[in-house]
C-alpha positions as CSV (number, residue, x, y, z in Angstrom):
1,I,1.2,40.7,-2.3
2,A,1.4,39.9,-5.5
3,E,-1.4,42.8,-6.4
4,N,-0.4,43.1,-10.2
5,L,-0.3,38.5,-11.0
6,V,-2.3,38.6,-13.8
7,D,-0.7,34.9,-14.6
8,F,-0.9,31.9,-11.9
9,K,0.1,28.3,-12.2
10,A,-1.7,26.7,-9.9
11,P,-0.5,23.5,-8.1
12,S,-2.5,20.1,-8.6
13,N,-4.5,18.6,-5.7
14,I,-5.1,22.0,-3.7
15,K,-6.5,20.2,-0.6
16,T,-6.8,23.4,2.1
17,S,-8.3,26.8,2.1
18,I,-6.1,29.2,0.1
19,M,-6.5,32.9,-0.6
20,I,-4.9,34.4,-3.4
21,Q,-4.7,38.8,-3.2
22,G,-4.5,40.2,-6.5
23,N,-7.6,41.7,-8.6
24,N,-5.7,41.2,-12.1
25,L,-6.1,37.0,-12.1
26,S,-6.8,36.1,-15.6
27,V,-9.8,34.2,-16.0
28,E,-7.5,30.9,-17.3
29,S,-5.2,31.3,-13.9
30,L,-9.1,31.0,-12.0
31,I,-10.0,28.2,-14.0
32,S,-7.0,26.2,-13.5
33,I,-7.4,27.1,-9.5
34,M,-10.7,25.5,-9.8
35,D,-9.2,23.0,-11.8
36,N,-7.3,21.9,-9.2
37,L,-8.9,21.6,-5.9
38,V,-9.5,18.4,-4.9
39,P,-13.0,17.6,-3.7
40,A,-13.5,18.5,-0.2
41,R,-14.7,16.0,2.7
42,Y,-15.3,19.1,5.1
43,T,-15.8,22.8,3.5
44,Q,-12.9,24.7,2.5
45,V,-12.8,28.2,0.8
46,L,-11.4,29.8,-1.9
47,E,-10.6,33.6,-1.4
48,I,-10.2,35.1,-4.5
49,G,-11.8,38.2,-4.3
50,Q,-14.7,40.1,-5.9
51,N,-13.0,41.4,-8.5
52,N,-12.1,38.1,-10.0
53,I,-15.2,36.7,-9.3
54,D,-17.1,38.6,-11.3
55,K,-14.5,37.6,-14.4
56,L,-16.1,34.1,-14.3
57,T,-19.5,32.6,-15.0
58,E,-22.1,30.8,-12.8
59,E,-20.8,27.7,-14.7
60,Q,-17.1,28.4,-14.1
61,L,-18.1,28.9,-10.2
62,A,-19.6,25.6,-10.0
63,V,-16.6,23.5,-10.3
64,A,-15.4,24.8,-7.3
65,I,-19.1,24.9,-5.8
66,S,-19.2,21.4,-6.8
67,K,-16.3,20.1,-4.9
68,N,-17.7,21.5,-1.8
69,W,-15.3,24.6,-1.8
70,T,-16.9,28.2,-0.9
71,V,-15.6,31.0,-3.1
72,C,-15.2,34.4,-1.9
């Protein structure tokens, strides 16, 4: 488990549900992850934890939500 992970280079074209266990991710890393989500035909889940969600604005979260992803 990468609990101390701060920076994360997201792979391009994320197509399936993903769980990232680390409360210290930078906002830039979180935005990178959401930018690389592929619009889902069926709802997919991006699990990043409440501490990371709290770092993001409504507009930043909307990027993932608009692609049919649930962020939790």
